mmCIF file of the N, C-alpha and C atoms, coordinates in Angstrom:
data_MODEL
# 
_entry.id   MODEL 
# 
loop_
_atom_site.group_PDB 
_atom_site.id 
_atom_site.type_symbol 
_atom_site.label_atom_id 
_atom_site.label_alt_id 
_atom_site.label_comp_id 
_atom_site.label_asym_id 
_atom_site.label_entity_id 
_atom_site.label_seq_id 
_atom_site.pdbx_PDB_ins_code 
_atom_site.Cartn_x 
_atom_site.Cartn_y 
_atom_site.Cartn_z 
_atom_site.occupancy 
_atom_site.B_iso_or_equiv 
_atom_site.pdbx_formal_charge 
_atom_site.auth_seq_id 
_atom_site.auth_comp_id 
_atom_site.auth_asym_id 
_atom_site.auth_atom_id 
_atom_site.pdbx_PDB_model_num 
ATOM 1   N N  . MET A 1 1  ? 121.511 128.892 -11.365 1.00 0.00 ? 1  MET A N  1 
ATOM 2   C CA . MET A 1 1  ? 122.323 128.798 -12.704 1.00 0.00 ? 1  MET A CA 1 
ATOM 3   C C  . MET A 1 1  ? 123.151 130.001 -11.926 1.00 0.00 ? 1  MET A C  1 
ATOM 4   N N  . CYS A 1 2  ? 124.565 129.925 -12.464 1.00 0.00 ? 2  CYS A N  1 
ATOM 5   C CA . CYS A 1 2  ? 125.459 131.213 -12.437 1.00 0.00 ? 2  CYS A CA 1 
ATOM 6   C C  . CYS A 1 2  ? 125.643 132.406 -13.707 1.00 0.00 ? 2  CYS A C  1 
ATOM 7   N N  . ILE A 1 3  ? 125.195 133.252 -12.944 1.00 0.00 ? 3  ILE A N  1 
ATOM 8   C CA . ILE A 1 3  ? 124.610 134.349 -13.673 1.00 0.00 ? 3  ILE A CA 1 
ATOM 9   C C  . ILE A 1 3  ? 126.312 135.223 -14.203 1.00 0.00 ? 3  ILE A C  1 
ATOM 10  N N  . CYS A 1 4  ? 127.366 134.445 -14.513 1.00 0.00 ? 4  CYS A N  1 
ATOM 11  C CA . CYS A 1 4  ? 128.560 135.184 -14.642 1.00 0.00 ? 4  CYS A CA 1 
ATOM 12  C C  . CYS A 1 4  ? 128.165 134.807 -16.178 1.00 0.00 ? 4  CYS A C  1 
ATOM 13  N N  . VAL A 1 5  ? 127.699 133.486 -16.855 1.00 0.00 ? 5  VAL A N  1 
ATOM 14  C CA . VAL A 1 5  ? 128.139 133.467 -18.363 1.00 0.00 ? 5  VAL A CA 1 
ATOM 15  C C  . VAL A 1 5  ? 127.337 134.178 -19.224 1.00 0.00 ? 5  VAL A C  1 
ATOM 16  N N  . ASN A 1 6  ? 126.211 135.484 -18.532 1.00 0.00 ? 6  ASN A N  1 
ATOM 17  C CA . ASN A 1 6  ? 125.875 136.453 -19.222 1.00 0.00 ? 6  ASN A CA 1 
ATOM 18  C C  . ASN A 1 6  ? 126.178 137.674 -18.700 1.00 0.00 ? 6  ASN A C  1 
ATOM 19  N N  . CYS A 1 7  ? 127.955 137.327 -17.804 1.00 0.00 ? 7  CYS A N  1 
ATOM 20  C CA . CYS A 1 7  ? 128.319 139.064 -17.577 1.00 0.00 ? 7  CYS A CA 1 
ATOM 21  C C  . CYS A 1 7  ? 129.535 139.269 -18.383 1.00 0.00 ? 7  CYS A C  1 
ATOM 22  N N  . ARG A 1 8  ? 129.575 140.788 -18.803 1.00 0.00 ? 8  ARG A N  1 
ATOM 23  C CA . ARG A 1 8  ? 131.062 141.164 -19.770 1.00 0.00 ? 8  ARG A CA 1 
ATOM 24  C C  . ARG A 1 8  ? 132.335 140.855 -19.094 1.00 0.00 ? 8  ARG A C  1 
ATOM 25  N N  . HIS A 1 9  ? 132.336 140.734 -17.833 1.00 0.00 ? 9  HIS A N  1 
ATOM 26  C CA . HIS A 1 9  ? 134.057 140.700 -17.246 1.00 0.00 ? 9  HIS A CA 1 
ATOM 27  C C  . HIS A 1 9  ? 133.750 139.197 -16.197 1.00 0.00 ? 9  HIS A C  1 
ATOM 28  N N  . ILE A 1 10 ? 133.137 137.882 -17.670 1.00 0.00 ? 10 ILE A N  1 
ATOM 29  C CA . ILE A 1 10 ? 133.541 136.629 -16.663 1.00 0.00 ? 10 ILE A CA 1 
ATOM 30  C C  . ILE A 1 10 ? 135.392 136.136 -17.525 1.00 0.00 ? 10 ILE A C  1 
ATOM 31  N N  . SER A 1 11 ? 135.725 136.878 -18.480 1.00 0.00 ? 11 SER A N  1 
ATOM 32  C CA . SER A 1 11 ? 137.006 136.818 -19.316 1.00 0.00 ? 11 SER A CA 1 
ATOM 33  C C  . SER A 1 11 ? 138.265 136.665 -17.910 1.00 0.00 ? 11 SER A C  1 
ATOM 34  N N  . LYS A 1 12 ? 137.897 137.924 -16.904 1.00 0.00 ? 12 LYS A N  1 
ATOM 35  C CA . LYS A 1 12 ? 138.994 138.307 -15.935 1.00 0.00 ? 12 LYS A CA 1 
ATOM 36  C C  . LYS A 1 12 ? 138.865 138.229 -14.882 1.00 0.00 ? 12 LYS A C  1 
ATOM 37  N N  . CYS A 1 13 ? 137.567 137.557 -14.610 1.00 0.00 ? 13 CYS A N  1 
ATOM 38  C CA . CYS A 1 13 ? 136.705 137.669 -12.827 1.00 0.00 ? 13 CYS A CA 1 
ATOM 39  C C  . CYS A 1 13 ? 137.286 136.730 -12.090 1.00 0.00 ? 13 CYS A C  1 
ATOM 40  N N  . GLN A 1 14 ? 137.518 137.726 -10.973 1.00 0.00 ? 14 GLN A N  1 
ATOM 41  C CA . GLN A 1 14 ? 138.119 136.356 -9.740  1.00 0.00 ? 14 GLN A CA 1 
ATOM 42  C C  . GLN A 1 14 ? 137.342 135.777 -8.930  1.00 0.00 ? 14 GLN A C  1 
ATOM 43  N N  . THR A 1 15 ? 136.074 136.053 -8.922  1.00 0.00 ? 15 THR A N  1 
ATOM 44  C CA . THR A 1 15 ? 135.230 135.518 -8.664  1.00 0.00 ? 15 THR A CA 1 
ATOM 45  C C  . THR A 1 15 ? 134.444 134.376 -9.336  1.00 0.00 ? 15 THR A C  1 
ATOM 46  N N  . TYR A 1 16 ? 134.556 134.377 -10.328 1.00 0.00 ? 16 TYR A N  1 
ATOM 47  C CA . TYR A 1 16 ? 134.032 133.426 -11.680 1.00 0.00 ? 16 TYR A CA 1 
ATOM 48  C C  . TYR A 1 16 ? 135.382 132.317 -11.494 1.00 0.00 ? 16 TYR A C  1 
ATOM 49  N N  . PHE A 1 17 ? 136.410 132.724 -12.195 1.00 0.00 ? 17 PHE A N  1 
ATOM 50  C CA . PHE A 1 17 ? 137.713 131.913 -11.942 1.00 0.00 ? 17 PHE A CA 1 
ATOM 51  C C  . PHE A 1 17 ? 137.621 130.844 -10.654 1.00 0.00 ? 17 PHE A C  1 
ATOM 52  N N  . PHE A 1 18 ? 137.265 131.344 -9.121  1.00 0.00 ? 18 PHE A N  1 
ATOM 53  C CA . PHE A 1 18 ? 137.411 131.074 -7.664  1.00 0.00 ? 18 PHE A CA 1 
ATOM 54  C C  . PHE A 1 18 ? 136.684 130.182 -8.286  1.00 0.00 ? 18 PHE A C  1 
ATOM 55  N N  . ILE A 1 19 ? 134.893 130.163 -8.510  1.00 0.00 ? 19 ILE A N  1 
ATOM 56  C CA . ILE A 1 19 ? 133.857 129.190 -8.681  1.00 0.00 ? 19 ILE A CA 1 
ATOM 57  C C  . ILE A 1 19 ? 134.655 127.928 -9.683  1.00 0.00 ? 19 ILE A C  1 
ATOM 58  N N  . GLU A 1 20 ? 135.119 128.278 -10.822 1.00 0.00 ? 20 GLU A N  1 
ATOM 59  C CA . GLU A 1 20 ? 135.459 127.170 -11.889 1.00 0.00 ? 20 GLU A CA 1 
ATOM 60  C C  . GLU A 1 20 ? 136.451 126.132 -11.220 1.00 0.00 ? 20 GLU A C  1 
ATOM 61  N N  . GLN A 1 21 ? 137.293 126.343 -10.327 1.00 0.00 ? 21 GLN A N  1 
ATOM 62  C CA . GLN A 1 21 ? 138.166 126.059 -9.339  1.00 0.00 ? 21 GLN A CA 1 
ATOM 63  C C  . GLN A 1 21 ? 137.294 125.096 -8.466  1.00 0.00 ? 21 GLN A C  1 
ATOM 64  N N  . GLN A 1 22 ? 135.962 125.517 -7.925  1.00 0.00 ? 22 GLN A N  1 
ATOM 65  C CA . GLN A 1 22 ? 135.344 124.828 -7.046  1.00 0.00 ? 22 GLN A CA 1 
ATOM 66  C C  . GLN A 1 22 ? 134.921 123.777 -7.565  1.00 0.00 ? 22 GLN A C  1 
ATOM 67  N N  . HIS A 1 23 ? 134.133 123.624 -8.965  1.00 0.00 ? 23 HIS A N  1 
ATOM 68  C CA . HIS A 1 23 ? 133.595 122.709 -9.880  1.00 0.00 ? 23 HIS A CA 1 
ATOM 69  C C  . HIS A 1 23 ? 135.178 121.896 -10.213 1.00 0.00 ? 23 HIS A C  1 
ATOM 70  N N  . LYS A 1 24 ? 136.446 121.686 -10.416 1.00 0.00 ? 24 LYS A N  1 
ATOM 71  C CA . LYS A 1 24 ? 137.059 121.651 -10.489 1.00 0.00 ? 24 LYS A CA 1 
ATOM 72  C C  . LYS A 1 24 ? 137.236 121.378 -12.336 1.00 0.00 ? 24 LYS A C  1 
ATOM 73  N N  . PHE A 1 25 ? 136.945 122.585 -12.577 1.00 0.00 ? 25 PHE A N  1 
ATOM 74  C CA . PHE A 1 25 ? 137.425 122.855 -13.867 1.00 0.00 ? 25 PHE A CA 1 
ATOM 75  C C  . PHE A 1 25 ? 138.186 123.845 -14.488 1.00 0.00 ? 25 PHE A C  1 
ATOM 76  N N  . ASP A 1 26 ? 139.582 122.847 -15.017 1.00 0.00 ? 26 ASP A N  1 
ATOM 77  C CA . ASP A 1 26 ? 140.642 123.787 -14.730 1.00 0.00 ? 26 ASP A CA 1 
ATOM 78  C C  . ASP A 1 26 ? 140.651 124.466 -16.159 1.00 0.00 ? 26 ASP A C  1 
ATOM 79  N N  . LYS A 1 27 ? 140.027 125.494 -16.592 1.00 0.00 ? 27 LYS A N  1 
ATOM 80  C CA . LYS A 1 27 ? 140.568 126.386 -17.439 1.00 0.00 ? 27 LYS A CA 1 
ATOM 81  C C  . LYS A 1 27 ? 141.074 127.336 -16.940 1.00 0.00 ? 27 LYS A C  1 
ATOM 82  N N  . LYS A 1 28 ? 142.039 127.535 -17.895 1.00 0.00 ? 28 LYS A N  1 
ATOM 83  C CA . LYS A 1 28 ? 143.609 128.279 -17.644 1.00 0.00 ? 28 LYS A CA 1 
ATOM 84  C C  . LYS A 1 28 ? 143.030 129.756 -18.288 1.00 0.00 ? 28 LYS A C  1 
ATOM 85  N N  . LYS A 1 29 ? 143.608 130.894 -17.210 1.00 0.00 ? 29 LYS A N  1 
ATOM 86  C CA . LYS A 1 29 ? 142.797 132.389 -17.332 1.00 0.00 ? 29 LYS A CA 1 
ATOM 87  C C  . LYS A 1 29 ? 144.376 133.137 -17.345 1.00 0.00 ? 29 LYS A C  1 
ATOM 88  N N  . ASN A 1 30 ? 144.152 133.503 -18.146 1.00 0.00 ? 30 ASN A N  1 
ATOM 89  C CA . ASN A 1 30 ? 145.614 134.305 -18.300 1.00 0.00 ? 30 ASN A CA 1 
ATOM 90  C C  . ASN A 1 30 ? 145.569 135.712 -17.434 1.00 0.00 ? 30 ASN A C  1 
ATOM 91  N N  . CYS A 1 31 ? 144.852 136.549 -17.439 1.00 0.00 ? 31 CYS A N  1 
ATOM 92  C CA . CYS A 1 31 ? 144.322 137.876 -16.843 1.00 0.00 ? 31 CYS A CA 1 
ATOM 93  C C  . CYS A 1 31 ? 143.415 137.754 -15.799 1.00 0.00 ? 31 CYS A C  1 
ATOM 94  N N  . ILE A 1 32 ? 143.654 137.486 -14.706 1.00 0.00 ? 32 ILE A N  1 
ATOM 95  C CA . ILE A 1 32 ? 142.289 137.375 -13.681 1.00 0.00 ? 32 ILE A CA 1 
ATOM 96  C C  . ILE A 1 32 ? 142.839 138.710 -12.970 1.00 0.00 ? 32 ILE A C  1 
ATOM 97  N N  . THR A 1 33 ? 142.157 139.823 -13.090 1.00 0.00 ? 33 THR A N  1 
ATOM 98  C CA . THR A 1 33 ? 142.554 141.063 -13.407 1.00 0.00 ? 33 THR A CA 1 
ATOM 99  C C  . THR A 1 33 ? 141.278 142.181 -12.739 1.00 0.00 ? 33 THR A C  1 
ATOM 100 N N  . PHE A 1 34 ? 140.240 141.344 -12.206 1.00 0.00 ? 34 PHE A N  1 
ATOM 101 C CA . PHE A 1 34 ? 138.873 141.699 -12.210 1.00 0.00 ? 34 PHE A CA 1 
ATOM 102 C C  . PHE A 1 34 ? 138.297 141.213 -11.050 1.00 0.00 ? 34 PHE A C  1 
ATOM 103 N N  . ILE A 1 35 ? 138.147 142.158 -9.873  1.00 0.00 ? 35 ILE A N  1 
ATOM 104 C CA . ILE A 1 35 ? 137.899 142.087 -8.731  1.00 0.00 ? 35 ILE A CA 1 
ATOM 105 C C  . ILE A 1 35 ? 136.469 142.248 -8.424  1.00 0.00 ? 35 ILE A C  1 
ATOM 106 N N  . PRO A 1 36 ? 134.989 141.574 -8.445  1.00 0.00 ? 36 PRO A N  1 
ATOM 107 C CA . PRO A 1 36 ? 133.902 142.250 -8.365  1.00 0.00 ? 36 PRO A CA 1 
ATOM 108 C C  . PRO A 1 36 ? 133.748 142.739 -7.083  1.00 0.00 ? 36 PRO A C  1 
ATOM 109 N N  . ASN A 1 37 ? 132.498 143.633 -6.738  1.00 0.00 ? 37 ASN A N  1 
ATOM 110 C CA . ASN A 1 37 ? 132.026 144.436 -5.898  1.00 0.00 ? 37 ASN A CA 1 
ATOM 111 C C  . ASN A 1 37 ? 130.983 142.869 -5.124  1.00 0.00 ? 37 ASN A C  1 
ATOM 112 N N  . ASN A 1 38 ? 130.430 143.013 -3.950  1.00 0.00 ? 38 ASN A N  1 
ATOM 113 C CA . ASN A 1 38 ? 129.146 142.428 -3.517  1.00 0.00 ? 38 ASN A CA 1 
ATOM 114 C C  . ASN A 1 38 ? 128.742 141.289 -3.926  1.00 0.00 ? 38 ASN A C  1 
ATOM 115 N N  . ASN A 1 39 ? 129.796 140.299 -3.849  1.00 0.00 ? 39 ASN A N  1 
ATOM 116 C CA . ASN A 1 39 ? 128.946 138.850 -4.510  1.00 0.00 ? 39 ASN A CA 1 
ATOM 117 C C  . ASN A 1 39 ? 128.334 138.095 -3.977  1.00 0.00 ? 39 ASN A C  1 
ATOM 118 N N  . LEU A 1 40 ? 127.266 137.103 -3.982  1.00 0.00 ? 40 LEU A N  1 
ATOM 119 C CA . LEU A 1 40 ? 126.555 136.309 -3.370  1.00 0.00 ? 40 LEU A CA 1 
ATOM 120 C C  . LEU A 1 40 ? 126.819 134.739 -4.127  1.00 0.00 ? 40 LEU A C  1 
ATOM 121 N N  . ILE A 1 41 ? 127.318 134.158 -3.092  1.00 0.00 ? 41 ILE A N  1 
ATOM 122 C CA . ILE A 1 41 ? 127.382 132.514 -3.737  1.00 0.00 ? 41 ILE A CA 1 
ATOM 123 C C  . ILE A 1 41 ? 126.790 131.688 -3.101  1.00 0.00 ? 41 ILE A C  1 
ATOM 124 N N  . GLN A 1 42 ? 125.650 131.110 -4.146  1.00 0.00 ? 42 GLN A N  1 
ATOM 125 C CA . GLN A 1 42 ? 125.017 129.983 -3.610  1.00 0.00 ? 42 GLN A CA 1 
ATOM 126 C C  . GLN A 1 42 ? 125.714 128.619 -3.330  1.00 0.00 ? 42 GLN A C  1 
ATOM 127 N N  . ILE A 1 43 ? 125.578 127.692 -2.676  1.00 0.00 ? 43 ILE A N  1 
ATOM 128 C CA . ILE A 1 43 ? 125.824 126.429 -2.897  1.00 0.00 ? 43 ILE A CA 1 
ATOM 129 C C  . ILE A 1 43 ? 125.246 125.371 -2.357  1.00 0.00 ? 43 ILE A C  1 
ATOM 130 N N  . ASN A 1 44 ? 124.823 124.427 -3.718  1.00 0.00 ? 44 ASN A N  1 
ATOM 131 C CA . ASN A 1 44 ? 123.573 123.809 -3.332  1.00 0.00 ? 44 ASN A CA 1 
ATOM 132 C C  . ASN A 1 44 ? 124.353 122.445 -3.036  1.00 0.00 ? 44 ASN A C  1 
ATOM 133 N N  . ILE A 1 45 ? 124.205 121.507 -2.125  1.00 0.00 ? 45 ILE A N  1 
ATOM 134 C CA . ILE A 1 45 ? 124.575 120.266 -1.729  1.00 0.00 ? 45 ILE A CA 1 
ATOM 135 C C  . ILE A 1 45 ? 123.757 119.373 -2.202  1.00 0.00 ? 45 ILE A C  1 
ATOM 136 N N  . LYS A 1 46 ? 124.411 118.193 -2.692  1.00 0.00 ? 46 LYS A N  1 
ATOM 137 C CA . LYS A 1 46 ? 123.329 116.961 -3.463  1.00 0.00 ? 46 LYS A CA 1 
ATOM 138 C C  . LYS A 1 46 ? 124.033 115.880 -2.978  1.00 0.00 ? 46 LYS A C  1 
ATOM 139 N N  . ASN A 1 47 ? 122.913 115.160 -2.005  1.00 0.00 ? 47 ASN A N  1 
ATOM 140 C CA . ASN A 1 47 ? 123.435 113.907 -1.245  1.00 0.00 ? 47 ASN A CA 1 
ATOM 141 C C  . ASN A 1 47 ? 122.906 112.477 -1.856  1.00 0.00 ? 47 ASN A C  1 
ATOM 142 N N  . ASN A 1 48 ? 124.054 112.139 -2.588  1.00 0.00 ? 48 ASN A N  1 
ATOM 143 C CA . ASN A 1 48 ? 123.743 110.316 -2.920  1.00 0.00 ? 48 ASN A CA 1 
ATOM 144 C C  . ASN A 1 48 ? 124.130 109.471 -1.978  1.00 0.00 ? 48 ASN A C  1 
ATOM 145 N N  . VAL A 1 49 ? 123.638 108.134 -2.313  1.00 0.00 ? 49 VAL A N  1 
ATOM 146 C CA . VAL A 1 49 ? 124.169 107.231 -1.614  1.00 0.00 ? 49 VAL A CA 1 
ATOM 147 C C  . VAL A 1 49 ? 125.507 107.409 -1.124  1.00 0.00 ? 49 VAL A C  1 
ATOM 148 N N  . ASN A 1 50 ? 126.362 107.320 -1.960  1.00 0.00 ? 50 ASN A N  1 
ATOM 149 C CA . ASN A 1 50 ? 127.886 107.068 -1.391  1.00 0.00 ? 50 ASN A CA 1 
ATOM 150 C C  . ASN A 1 50 ? 128.471 108.635 -1.790  1.00 0.00 ? 50 ASN A C  1 
ATOM 151 N N  . ASN A 1 51 ? 127.817 109.432 -2.270  1.00 0.00 ? 51 ASN A N  1 
ATOM 152 C CA . ASN A 1 51 ? 128.764 110.845 -3.006  1.00 0.00 ? 51 ASN A CA 1 
ATOM 153 C C  . ASN A 1 51 ? 127.895 111.959 -2.392  1.00 0.00 ? 51 ASN A C  1 
ATOM 154 N N  . ILE A 1 52 ? 128.888 113.307 -2.304  1.00 0.00 ? 52 ILE A N  1 
ATOM 155 C CA . ILE A 1 52 ? 127.799 114.578 -1.745  1.00 0.00 ? 52 ILE A CA 1 
ATOM 156 C C  . ILE A 1 52 ? 128.560 115.350 -2.859  1.00 0.00 ? 52 ILE A C  1 
ATOM 157 N N  . ILE A 1 53 ? 127.770 116.509 -3.668  1.00 0.00 ? 53 ILE A N  1 
ATOM 158 C CA . ILE A 1 53 ? 128.085 117.198 -4.241  1.00 0.00 ? 53 ILE A CA 1 
ATOM 159 C C  . ILE A 1 53 ? 127.795 118.449 -4.013  1.00 0.00 ? 53 ILE A C  1 
ATOM 160 N N  . PHE A 1 54 ? 129.119 119.351 -4.525  1.00 0.00 ? 54 PHE A N  1 
ATOM 161 C CA . PHE A 1 54 ? 128.807 120.789 -3.905  1.00 0.00 ? 54 PHE A CA 1 
ATOM 162 C C  . PHE A 1 54 ? 128.612 121.564 -5.536  1.00 0.00 ? 54 PHE A C  1 
ATOM 163 N N  . ASP A 1 55 ? 127.440 122.356 -5.782  1.00 0.00 ? 55 ASP A N  1 
ATOM 164 C CA . ASP A 1 55 ? 126.924 123.195 -7.054  1.00 0.00 ? 55 ASP A CA 1 
ATOM 165 C C  . ASP A 1 55 ? 126.834 125.099 -6.603  1.00 0.00 ? 55 ASP A C  1 
ATOM 166 N N  . TRP A 1 56 ? 128.348 125.025 -6.979  1.00 0.00 ? 56 TRP A N  1 
ATOM 167 C CA . TRP A 1 56 ? 128.788 126.690 -6.667  1.00 0.00 ? 56 TRP A CA 1 
ATOM 168 C C  . TRP A 1 56 ? 127.619 127.449 -7.742  1.00 0.00 ? 56 TRP A C  1 
ATOM 169 N N  . ASP A 1 57 ? 127.113 128.303 -7.527  1.00 0.00 ? 57 ASP A N  1 
ATOM 170 C CA . ASP A 1 57 ? 126.443 129.393 -8.535  1.00 0.00 ? 57 ASP A CA 1 
ATOM 171 C C  . ASP A 1 57 ? 126.921 130.824 -7.738  1.00 0.00 ? 57 ASP A C  1 
ATOM 172 N N  . LEU A 1 58 ? 127.126 131.779 -8.611  1.00 0.00 ? 58 LEU A N  1 
ATOM 173 C CA . LEU A 1 58 ? 127.109 133.034 -8.643  1.00 0.00 ? 58 LEU A CA 1 
ATOM 174 C C  . LEU A 1 58 ? 125.554 133.714 -8.536  1.00 0.00 ? 58 LEU A C  1 
ATOM 175 N N  . ILE A 1 59 ? 124.968 134.078 -7.721  1.00 0.00 ? 59 ILE A N  1 
ATOM 176 C CA . ILE A 1 59 ? 123.865 134.729 -7.523  1.00 0.00 ? 59 ILE A CA 1 
ATOM 177 C C  . ILE A 1 59 ? 123.022 135.840 -8.073  1.00 0.00 ? 59 ILE A C  1 
ATOM 178 N N  . GLU A 1 60 ? 124.351 136.613 -7.291  1.00 0.00 ? 60 GLU A N  1 
ATOM 179 C CA . GLU A 1 60 ? 124.078 138.016 -6.813  1.00 0.00 ? 60 GLU A CA 1 
ATOM 180 C C  . GLU A 1 60 ? 125.603 138.951 -7.424  1.00 0.00 ? 60 GLU A C  1 
ATOM 181 N N  . CYS A 1 61 ? 125.780 139.832 -7.737  1.00 0.00 ? 61 CYS A N  1 
ATOM 182 C CA . CYS A 1 61 ? 126.982 140.411 -8.322  1.00 0.00 ? 61 CYS A CA 1 
ATOM 183 C C  . CYS A 1 61 ? 126.499 142.140 -8.251  1.00 0.00 ? 61 CYS A C  1 
ATOM 184 N N  . LEU A 1 62 ? 126.885 142.972 -7.678  1.00 0.00 ? 62 LEU A N  1 
ATOM 185 C CA . LEU A 1 62 ? 126.891 144.409 -8.038  1.00 0.00 ? 62 LEU A CA 1 
ATOM 186 C C  . LEU A 1 62 ? 127.799 145.435 -9.134  1.00 0.00 ? 62 LEU A C  1 
ATOM 187 N N  . SER A 1 63 ? 128.591 144.123 -9.679  1.00 0.00 ? 63 SER A N  1 
ATOM 188 C CA . SER A 1 63 ? 129.756 144.181 -10.886 1.00 0.00 ? 63 SER A CA 1 
ATOM 189 C C  . SER A 1 63 ? 128.971 143.635 -12.349 1.00 0.00 ? 63 SER A C  1 
ATOM 190 N N  . PHE A 1 64 ? 127.938 143.270 -11.910 1.00 0.00 ? 64 PHE A N  1 
ATOM 191 C CA . PHE A 1 64 ? 127.885 142.844 -13.462 1.00 0.00 ? 64 PHE A CA 1 
ATOM 192 C C  . PHE A 1 64 ? 127.137 143.479 -14.285 1.00 0.00 ? 64 PHE A C  1 
ATOM 193 N N  . VAL A 1 65 ? 127.492 143.141 -15.295 1.00 0.00 ? 65 VAL A N  1 
ATOM 194 C CA . VAL A 1 65 ? 127.309 144.105 -16.673 1.00 0.00 ? 65 VAL A CA 1 
ATOM 195 C C  . VAL A 1 65 ? 126.865 143.004 -17.867 1.00 0.00 ? 65 VAL A C  1 
ATOM 196 N N  . GLU A 1 66 ? 125.706 142.795 -18.166 1.00 0.00 ? 66 GLU A N  1 
ATOM 197 C CA . GLU A 1 66 ? 124.613 141.949 -19.068 1.00 0.00 ? 66 GLU A CA 1 
ATOM 198 C C  . GLU A 1 66 ? 125.353 142.112 -20.604 1.00 0.00 ? 66 GLU A C  1 
ATOM 199 N N  . LYS A 1 67 ? 126.150 141.053 -20.295 1.00 0.00 ? 67 LYS A N  1 
ATOM 200 C CA . LYS A 1 67 ? 126.716 140.955 -22.184 1.00 0.00 ? 67 LYS A CA 1 
ATOM 201 C C  . LYS A 1 67 ? 126.555 139.176 -22.515 1.00 0.00 ? 67 LYS A C  1 
ATOM 202 N N  . PRO A 1 68 ? 125.235 139.077 -22.992 1.00 0.00 ? 68 PRO A N  1 
ATOM 203 C CA . PRO A 1 68 ? 124.911 137.260 -23.188 1.00 0.00 ? 68 PRO A CA 1 
ATOM 204 C C  . PRO A 1 68 ? 125.604 136.854 -24.197 1.00 0.00 ? 68 PRO A C  1 
ATOM 205 N N  . GLY A 1 69 ? 126.169 135.952 -23.561 1.00 0.00 ? 69 GLY A N  1 
ATOM 206 C CA . GLY A 1 69 ? 127.246 134.918 -24.617 1.00 0.00 ? 69 GLY A CA 1 
ATOM 207 C C  . GLY A 1 69 ? 128.639 134.772 -24.226 1.00 0.00 ? 69 GLY A C  1 
ATOM 208 N N  . SER A 1 70 ? 128.613 135.710 -23.142 1.00 0.00 ? 70 SER A N  1 
ATOM 209 C CA . SER A 1 70 ? 130.085 136.028 -23.075 1.00 0.00 ? 70 SER A CA 1 
ATOM 210 C C  . SER A 1 70 ? 131.417 135.437 -22.620 1.00 0.00 ? 70 SER A C  1 
ATOM 211 N N  . TRP A 1 71 ? 130.055 134.286 -22.304 1.00 0.00 ? 71 TRP A N  1 
ATOM 212 C CA . TRP A 1 71 ? 131.069 133.241 -22.440 1.00 0.00 ? 71 TRP A CA 1 
ATOM 213 C C  . TRP A 1 71 ? 131.567 132.173 -23.135 1.00 0.00 ? 71 TRP A C  1 
ATOM 214 N N  . LEU A 1 72 ? 131.198 132.580 -24.485 1.00 0.00 ? 72 LEU A N  1 
ATOM 215 C CA . LEU A 1 72 ? 131.317 131.313 -25.842 1.00 0.00 ? 72 LEU A CA 1 
ATOM 216 C C  . LEU A 1 72 ? 132.570 132.348 -26.354 1.00 0.00 ? 72 LEU A C  1 
ATOM 217 N N  . ILE A 1 73 ? 133.298 133.381 -25.845 1.00 0.00 ? 73 ILE A N  1 
ATOM 218 C CA . ILE A 1 73 ? 134.000 134.180 -26.565 1.00 0.00 ? 73 ILE A CA 1 
ATOM 219 C C  . ILE A 1 73 ? 135.434 133.828 -25.566 1.00 0.00 ? 73 ILE A C  1 
# 
């Protein structure tokens, strides 16, 4: 699971926006102004019979500041 959902910076984070793009989630962000430090992104590859799915998750970030429910705003 992506730790971004509980981070204070989610609404303006460049890395979170990148992960959303990889999931093909086209949510428009007005001000991508925050560039976090030292991220670790995990990519899980799921192979079905005729389909390969990539699941992108941010699992470590030194800029993480906990604010549970930030993604709801």
